[in-house]
C-alpha atoms as a printed R data frame, in Angstrom:
    type eleno elety resid chain resno       x       y       z
1   ATOM     1    CA   MET     A     1  20.721  18.529   8.056
2   ATOM     2    CA   THR     A     2  21.167  22.189   7.323
3   ATOM     3    CA   GLY     A     3  18.809  25.025   8.076
4   ATOM     4    CA   THR     A     4  18.137  28.349   9.637
5   ATOM     5    CA   GLY     A     5  16.472  27.304  12.867
6   ATOM     6    CA   PRO     A     6  13.383  25.505  14.208
7   ATOM     7    CA   LEU     A     7  10.550  24.838  11.799
8   ATOM     8    CA   SER     A     8   8.261  27.834  12.105
9   ATOM     9    CA   PRO     A     9   6.008  29.263   9.409
10  ATOM    10    CA   SER     A    10   5.587  32.750  10.767
11  ATOM    11    CA   SER     A    11   6.875  35.207  13.305
12  ATOM    12    CA   PRO     A    12   4.981  35.593  16.644
13  ATOM    13    CA   THR     A    13   3.701  38.980  15.542
14  ATOM    14    CA   SER     A    14   2.408  37.970  12.113
15  ATOM    15    CA   PRO     A    15  -1.341  37.940  11.407
16  ATOM    16    CA   ASP     A    16  -1.113  34.203  10.761
17  ATOM    17    CA   SER     A    17   0.253  33.386  14.204
18  ATOM    18    CA   ALA     A    18  -3.263  32.972  15.680
19  ATOM    19    CA   ARG     A    19  -4.131  30.111  13.322
20  ATOM    20    CA   ARG     A    20  -2.565  26.777  12.669
21  ATOM    21    CA   PRO     A    21  -0.240  26.751   9.661
22  ATOM    22    CA   LEU     A    22  -1.202  25.070   6.424
23  ATOM    23    CA   VAL     A    23   1.356  22.321   5.884
24  ATOM    24    CA   ALA     A    24   1.781  21.129   2.292
25  ATOM    25    CA   ILE     A    25   3.807  17.988   1.656
26  ATOM    26    CA   LEU     A    26   5.108  17.110  -1.805
27  ATOM    27    CA   SER     A    27   6.078  13.439  -1.739
28  ATOM    28    CA   GLY     A    28   8.130  11.496  -4.248
29  ATOM    29    CA   ALA     A    29   9.319   7.931  -4.666
30  ATOM    30    CA   GLY     A    30  11.804   8.229  -1.808
31  ATOM    31    CA   ILE     A    31   9.049   8.269   0.799
32  ATOM    32    CA   SER     A    32   7.892   4.798  -0.280
33  ATOM    33    CA   THR     A    33  11.204   2.965  -0.529
34  ATOM    34    CA   ASP     A    34  10.891   1.833   3.112
35  ATOM    35    CA   SER     A    35   7.657   0.152   2.033
36  ATOM    36    CA   GLY     A    36   9.578  -1.939  -0.489
37  ATOM    37    CA   ILE     A    37   8.778   0.128  -3.573
38  ATOM    38    CA   PRO     A    38  11.916   1.025  -5.583
39  ATOM    39    CA   ASP     A    39  12.421   4.586  -6.745
40  ATOM    40    CA   TYR     A    40  12.987   5.555 -10.356
41  ATOM    41    CA   ARG     A    41  15.692   8.209 -10.604
42  ATOM    42    CA   GLY     A    42  17.896   7.534  -7.591
43  ATOM    43    CA   PRO     A    43  21.317   5.860  -7.828
44  ATOM    44    CA   GLN     A    44  19.626   2.433  -7.742
45  ATOM    45    CA   GLY     A    45  16.502   3.624  -9.534
46  ATOM    46    CA   VAL     A    46  14.500   1.578 -12.023
47  ATOM    47    CA   TRP     A    47  15.257   3.867 -14.972
48  ATOM    48    CA   ARG     A    48  19.009   3.733 -14.325
49  ATOM    49    CA   GLN     A    49  19.087  -0.042 -14.029
50  ATOM    50    CA   ASP     A    50  16.818  -0.740 -16.997
51  ATOM    51    CA   PRO     A    51  16.287   2.205 -19.382
52  ATOM    52    CA   GLU     A    52  14.020   0.009 -21.528
53  ATOM    53    CA   ALA     A    53  11.555  -0.164 -18.619
54  ATOM    54    CA   GLU     A    54  10.522   3.409 -19.387
55  ATOM    55    CA   LYS     A    55   8.812   2.183 -22.567
56  ATOM    56    CA   LEU     A    56   6.369   0.167 -20.464
57  ATOM    57    CA   VAL     A    57   4.929   3.385 -19.053
58  ATOM    58    CA   THR     A    58   5.097   5.486 -22.224
59  ATOM    59    CA   TYR     A    59   1.646   6.022 -23.745
60  ATOM    60    CA   GLU     A    60   2.600   5.799 -27.421
61  ATOM    61    CA   TYR     A    61   4.534   2.559 -27.008
62  ATOM    62    CA   TYR     A    62   1.799   1.116 -24.796
63  ATOM    63    CA   MET     A    63  -1.059   1.877 -27.163
64  ATOM    64    CA   ASN     A    64   0.704   0.722 -30.339
65  ATOM    65    CA   ASP     A    65   2.610  -2.378 -29.240
66  ATOM    66    CA   PRO     A    66   0.745  -5.408 -27.817
67  ATOM    67    CA   GLU     A    67   4.017  -6.867 -26.551
68  ATOM    68    CA   ILE     A    68   4.696  -3.708 -24.538
69  ATOM    69    CA   ARG     A    69   1.202  -4.034 -23.037
70  ATOM    70    CA   ARG     A    70   1.781  -7.663 -22.120
71  ATOM    71    CA   ARG     A    71   5.058  -6.772 -20.448
72  ATOM    72    CA   SER     A    72   3.369  -3.862 -18.681
73  ATOM    73    CA   TRP     A    73   0.695  -6.144 -17.249
74  ATOM    74    CA   GLN     A    74   3.359  -8.506 -15.958
75  ATOM    75    CA   LEU     A    75   5.093  -5.534 -14.360
76  ATOM    76    CA   ARG     A    76   1.843  -4.515 -12.643
77  ATOM    77    CA   ARG     A    77   1.116  -8.080 -11.598
78  ATOM    78    CA   ASP     A    78   4.518  -8.418  -9.967
79  ATOM    79    CA   SER     A    79   4.663  -4.869  -8.607
80  ATOM    80    CA   PRO     A    80   5.467  -4.624  -4.887
81  ATOM    81    CA   ALA     A    81   3.217  -1.549  -4.778
82  ATOM    82    CA   LEU     A    82   0.089  -3.727  -4.768
83  ATOM    83    CA   ARG     A    83   1.264  -5.448  -1.585
84  ATOM    84    CA   ALA     A    84   3.027  -2.505   0.050
85  ATOM    85    CA   ARG     A    85   1.955  -1.050   3.365
86  ATOM    86    CA   PRO     A    86   2.494   2.492   4.685
87  ATOM    87    CA   ASN     A    87   5.730   3.085   6.541
88  ATOM    88    CA   ALA     A    88   6.669   5.407   9.414
89  ATOM    89    CA   ALA     A    89   6.827   8.463   7.130
90  ATOM    90    CA   HIS     A    90   3.325   7.933   5.723
91  ATOM    91    CA   GLU     A    91   2.008   7.295   9.218
92  ATOM    92    CA   ALA     A    92   3.625  10.481  10.544
93  ATOM    93    CA   ILE     A    93   1.798  12.545   7.930
94  ATOM    94    CA   ALA     A    94  -1.510  10.871   8.807
95  ATOM    95    CA   ARG     A    95  -0.821  11.516  12.486
96  ATOM    96    CA   LEU     A    96  -0.217  15.210  11.796
97  ATOM    97    CA   GLU     A    97  -3.498  15.414   9.848
98  ATOM    98    CA   ARG     A    98  -5.412  13.760  12.703
99  ATOM    99    CA   SER     A    99  -3.967  16.308  15.145
100 ATOM   100    CA   GLY     A   100  -6.085  19.016  13.537
101 ATOM   101    CA   THR     A   101  -3.244  20.705  11.676
102 ATOM   102    CA   PRO     A   102  -4.345  21.673   8.158
103 ATOM   103    CA   VAL     A   103  -2.467  19.266   5.888
104 ATOM   104    CA   ARG     A   104  -2.514  18.753   2.141
105 ATOM   105    CA   VAL     A   105  -0.463  16.049   0.434
106 ATOM   106    CA   ILE     A   106   0.656  16.531  -3.148
107 ATOM   107    CA   THR     A   107   2.181  13.293  -4.333
108 ATOM   108    CA   GLN     A   108   4.090  12.185  -7.401
109 ATOM   109    CA   ASN     A   109   3.544   8.601  -6.299
110 ATOM   110    CA   VAL     A   110   0.829   6.285  -7.596
111 ATOM   111    CA   ASP     A   111   0.922   3.741  -4.750
112 ATOM   112    CA   GLY     A   112  -1.961   5.078  -2.643
113 ATOM   113    CA   LEU     A   113  -0.002   4.667   0.589
114 ATOM   114    CA   HIS     A   114  -0.921   8.082   1.969
115 ATOM   115    CA   GLN     A   115  -4.590   7.106   1.914
116 ATOM   116    CA   LEU     A   116  -3.859   3.643   3.327
117 ATOM   117    CA   ALA     A   117  -2.060   5.365   6.206
118 ATOM   118    CA   GLY     A   118  -5.219   7.327   6.973
119 ATOM   119    CA   VAL     A   119  -4.916  10.637   5.155
120 ATOM   120    CA   PRO     A   120  -8.409  11.397   3.767
121 ATOM   121    CA   ASP     A   121  -8.604  10.997   0.005
122 ATOM   122    CA   ARG     A   122  -9.858  14.581  -0.397
123 ATOM   123    CA   LYS     A   123  -6.602  15.835   1.143
124 ATOM   124    CA   VAL     A   124  -4.346  13.915  -1.242
125 ATOM   125    CA   LEU     A   125  -3.615  15.270  -4.723
126 ATOM   126    CA   GLU     A   126  -2.222  12.508  -6.927
127 ATOM   127    CA   LEU     A   127  -0.382  14.385  -9.664
128 ATOM   128    CA   HIS     A   128   0.460  11.248 -11.606
129 ATOM   129    CA   GLY     A   129  -2.768   9.357 -10.942
130 ATOM   130    CA   THR     A   130  -3.111   6.055  -9.131
131 ATOM   131    CA   GLY     A   131  -1.907   2.537  -9.787
132 ATOM   132    CA   ARG     A   132  -4.747   1.072  -7.734
133 ATOM   133    CA   PHE     A   133  -7.243   1.475 -10.562
134 ATOM   134    CA   VAL     A   134  -7.329   0.883 -14.307
135 ATOM   135    CA   VAL     A   135  -9.123   2.967 -16.908
136 ATOM   136    CA   CYS     A   136 -10.367   2.159 -20.401
137 ATOM   137    CA   THR     A   137  -8.745   4.316 -23.049
138 ATOM   138    CA   ARG     A   138 -11.932   4.223 -25.137
139 ATOM   139    CA   CYS     A   139 -14.951   4.503 -22.816
140 ATOM   140    CA   HIS     A   140 -13.044   5.674 -19.694
141 ATOM   141    CA   ALA     A   141 -14.634   3.052 -17.423
142 ATOM   142    CA   ARG     A   142 -12.673   2.845 -14.174
143 ATOM   143    CA   THR     A   143 -12.250  -0.406 -12.253
144 ATOM   144    CA   PRO     A   144  -9.933  -1.719  -9.498
145 ATOM   145    CA   MET     A   145  -6.457  -2.810 -10.536
146 ATOM   146    CA   SER     A   146  -6.915  -5.992  -8.483
147 ATOM   147    CA   GLU     A   147  -9.691  -7.150 -10.830
148 ATOM   148    CA   ALA     A   148  -7.529  -6.653 -13.935
149 ATOM   149    CA   VAL     A   149  -4.557  -8.393 -12.315
150 ATOM   150    CA   ALA     A   150  -6.816 -11.328 -11.420
151 ATOM   151    CA   ARG     A   151  -7.620 -11.663 -15.119
152 ATOM   152    CA   VAL     A   152  -3.903 -11.671 -15.936
153 ATOM   153    CA   ASP     A   153  -3.388 -14.375 -13.287
154 ATOM   154    CA   ALA     A   154  -6.187 -16.360 -14.954
155 ATOM   155    CA   GLY     A   155  -4.306 -16.353 -18.273
156 ATOM   156    CA   ASP     A   156  -5.324 -13.168 -20.100
157 ATOM   157    CA   PRO     A   157  -2.009 -11.442 -20.903
158 ATOM   158    CA   ASP     A   158  -3.605  -8.191 -22.142
159 ATOM   159    CA   PRO     A   159  -7.076  -7.823 -20.586
160 ATOM   160    CA   ALA     A   160  -9.464  -5.608 -22.525
161 ATOM   161    CA   CYS     A   161 -12.274  -3.451 -21.134
162 ATOM   162    CA   LEU     A   162 -15.267  -5.585 -20.189
163 ATOM   163    CA   GLU     A   163 -17.596  -2.735 -21.102
164 ATOM   164    CA   CYS     A   164 -16.476  -1.905 -24.646
165 ATOM   165    CA   GLY     A   165 -13.435  -4.018 -25.498
166 ATOM   166    CA   GLY     A   166 -11.079  -1.045 -25.443
167 ATOM   167    CA   ILE     A   167  -7.456  -1.061 -24.266
168 ATOM   168    CA   LEU     A   168  -7.049  -0.897 -20.494
169 ATOM   169    CA   LYS     A   169  -4.240   0.990 -18.814
170 ATOM   170    CA   SER     A   170  -3.437   1.839 -15.242
171 ATOM   171    CA   ALA     A   171  -5.082   5.047 -14.020
172 ATOM   172    CA   THR     A   172  -1.676   6.681 -13.914
173 ATOM   173    CA   VAL     A   173  -0.292   9.476 -16.045
174 ATOM   174    CA   MET     A   174   2.060   7.777 -18.479
175 ATOM   175    CA   PHE     A   175   4.928   9.487 -20.231
176 ATOM   176    CA   GLY     A   176   3.375  11.326 -23.145
177 ATOM   177    CA   GLU     A   177   0.147  12.104 -21.290
178 ATOM   178    CA   ARG     A   178  -0.846  15.414 -19.720
179 ATOM   179    CA   LEU     A   179  -1.409  15.821 -16.020
180 ATOM   180    CA   ASP     A   180  -5.015  16.408 -14.998
181 ATOM   181    CA   PRO     A   181  -5.293  20.221 -15.190
182 ATOM   182    CA   GLU     A   182  -7.776  20.321 -12.304
183 ATOM   183    CA   VAL     A   183  -5.472  18.377  -9.992
184 ATOM   184    CA   LEU     A   184  -2.467  20.463 -11.017
185 ATOM   185    CA   GLY     A   185  -4.398  23.698 -10.577
186 ATOM   186    CA   THR     A   186  -5.442  22.692  -7.069
187 ATOM   187    CA   ALA     A   187  -1.852  21.732  -6.249
188 ATOM   188    CA   MET     A   188  -0.662  25.156  -7.377
189 ATOM   189    CA   ARG     A   189  -3.229  26.877  -5.152
190 ATOM   190    CA   VAL     A   190  -2.122  24.742  -2.203
191 ATOM   191    CA   ALA     A   191   1.524  25.657  -2.851
192 ATOM   192    CA   GLU     A   192   0.648  29.344  -2.959
193 ATOM   193    CA   ALA     A   193  -1.328  29.150   0.302
194 ATOM   194    CA   ALA     A   194   1.070  26.971   2.287
195 ATOM   195    CA   ASP     A   195   2.821  28.291   5.376
196 ATOM   196    CA   VAL     A   196   5.162  25.304   5.450
197 ATOM   197    CA   PHE     A   197   6.042  23.347   2.303
198 ATOM   198    CA   ILE     A   198   7.950  20.075   2.733
199 ATOM   199    CA   ALA     A   199   9.355  18.279  -0.327
200 ATOM   200    CA   VAL     A   200  10.199  14.740   0.733
201 ATOM   201    CA   GLY     A   201  11.786  11.908  -1.217
202 ATOM   202    CA   THR     A   202  11.721  13.668  -4.572
203 ATOM   203    CA   SER     A   203  14.610  14.590  -6.854
204 ATOM   204    CA   LEU     A   204  12.643  17.664  -7.994
205 ATOM   205    CA   GLN     A   205  13.653  16.954 -11.573
206 ATOM   206    CA   VAL     A   206  10.194  16.274 -12.988
207 ATOM   207    CA   GLN     A   207   8.105  19.236 -14.103
208 ATOM   208    CA   PRO     A   208   5.612  20.648 -13.431
209 ATOM   209    CA   ALA     A   209   5.627  18.962 -10.005
210 ATOM   210    CA   ALA     A   210   9.047  20.386  -9.106
211 ATOM   211    CA   SER     A   211   7.924  23.915  -9.916
212 ATOM   212    CA   LEU     A   212   5.495  23.766  -6.973
213 ATOM   213    CA   VAL     A   213   8.514  24.125  -4.683
214 ATOM   214    CA   GLY     A   214   9.526  27.415  -6.264
215 ATOM   215    CA   LEU     A   215   5.919  28.593  -6.242
216 ATOM   216    CA   ALA     A   216   5.591  27.907  -2.517
217 ATOM   217    CA   ALA     A   217   8.849  29.700  -1.726
218 ATOM   218    CA   GLU     A   218   7.831  32.649  -3.886
219 ATOM   219    CA   HIS     A   219   4.633  33.020  -1.874
220 ATOM   220    CA   GLY     A   220   6.408  33.003   1.468
221 ATOM   221    CA   ALA     A   221   6.262  29.387   2.603
222 ATOM   222    CA   ARG     A   222   9.016  28.052   4.812
223 ATOM   223    CA   LEU     A   223  10.542  25.434   2.529
224 ATOM   224    CA   VAL     A   224  12.062  22.183   3.740
225 ATOM   225    CA   ILE     A   225  13.634  19.701   1.329
226 ATOM   226    CA   MET     A   226  14.220  16.165   2.579
227 ATOM   227    CA   ASN     A   227  16.017  13.993   0.043
228 ATOM   228    CA   ALA     A   228  19.089  11.774   0.023
229 ATOM   229    CA   GLU     A   229  20.606  13.590  -2.969
230 ATOM   230    CA   PRO     A   230  20.869  17.344  -3.690
231 ATOM   231    CA   THR     A   231  18.050  18.874  -5.727
232 ATOM   232    CA   PRO     A   232  17.899  21.900  -8.069
233 ATOM   233    CA   TYR     A   233  15.826  23.768  -5.458
234 ATOM   234    CA   ASP     A   234  18.041  23.345  -2.393
235 ATOM   235    CA   GLU     A   235  19.184  26.961  -2.424
236 ATOM   236    CA   LEU     A   236  15.584  28.100  -1.869
237 ATOM   237    CA   ALA     A   237  15.151  25.925   1.210
238 ATOM   238    CA   ALA     A   238  15.237  27.159   4.768
239 ATOM   239    CA   GLU     A   239  16.278  23.626   5.676
240 ATOM   240    CA   THR     A   240  17.665  20.655   3.769
241 ATOM   241    CA   ILE     A   241  17.668  17.196   5.354
242 ATOM   242    CA   ARG     A   242  19.684  14.230   4.082
243 ATOM   243    CA   THR     A   243  19.045  11.764   6.925
244 ATOM   244    CA   PRO     A   244  16.734   8.767   6.289
245 ATOM   245    CA   ILE     A   245  13.143   9.793   5.682
246 ATOM   246    CA   GLY     A   246  11.632   7.120   7.921
247 ATOM   247    CA   THR     A   247  13.299   8.732  10.910
248 ATOM   248    CA   ALA     A   248  13.660  12.346   9.843
249 ATOM   249    CA   LEU     A   249  10.099  13.047   8.717
250 ATOM   250    CA   PRO     A   250   8.353  11.804  11.889
251 ATOM   251    CA   GLU     A   251  10.775  13.902  13.940
252 ATOM   252    CA   LEU     A   252  10.174  16.973  11.799
253 ATOM   253    CA   LEU     A   253   6.379  16.656  11.781
254 ATOM   254    CA   ALA     A   254   6.316  16.121  15.532
255 ATOM   255    CA   THR     A   255   7.443  19.749  15.895
256 ATOM   256    CA   LEU     A   256   4.246  20.826  14.129
257 ATOM   257    CA   THR     A   257   1.831  18.673  16.105
258 ATOM   258    CA   PRO     A   258  -0.204  20.680  18.627
């Protein structure tokens, strides 16, 4: 751990000292590894071990190749994310939110574990969508992932939309798709308003999510980066933490709990 002192968003004499700080947390795959969900870009990440796996979540391949879709559905069916439970880091964030501290979570993850831990859905911005629902690419009907997976279990290798027969995909942002501009815009406003901005378990290599870190620092947030490996934004941080997230994040957030 390196840093410039205790986590504190403002000086005692600042106008903001009379109110509780807005804490923004940008979470990446590293926060969910303790829940049994592998990361993607780390040393043991999915993309490094099997570069072909990236095709399964690339929109063009998915829409044009039935075999890719069948493999994608098997990947979803077998995904540990559907069975994963929140870990100590997710629970620490939910605990901070329950304390009355203003908290907003901006996540690159699609596992829904922040909400399962108890963070209200309205306080979680899912930049890359959610893997807990599926959406029709034709009529945009949205249904639970569990229902689609049940159809795969029953023998349908590429379930179509029950409303219109269109191609179903997870309600995630695949490679080749744009992020929801409304979600991204809200995330940018949160980054600009944050007193404390904590980037946890993210390599900060994926844009535009990574740029939120620079935006927060530019607007005066105290920046903390918690990640096992160095990131391109470390030099902007008041504190960088390399110790395991499951221990380090609860300890860090405890210093912000009233």
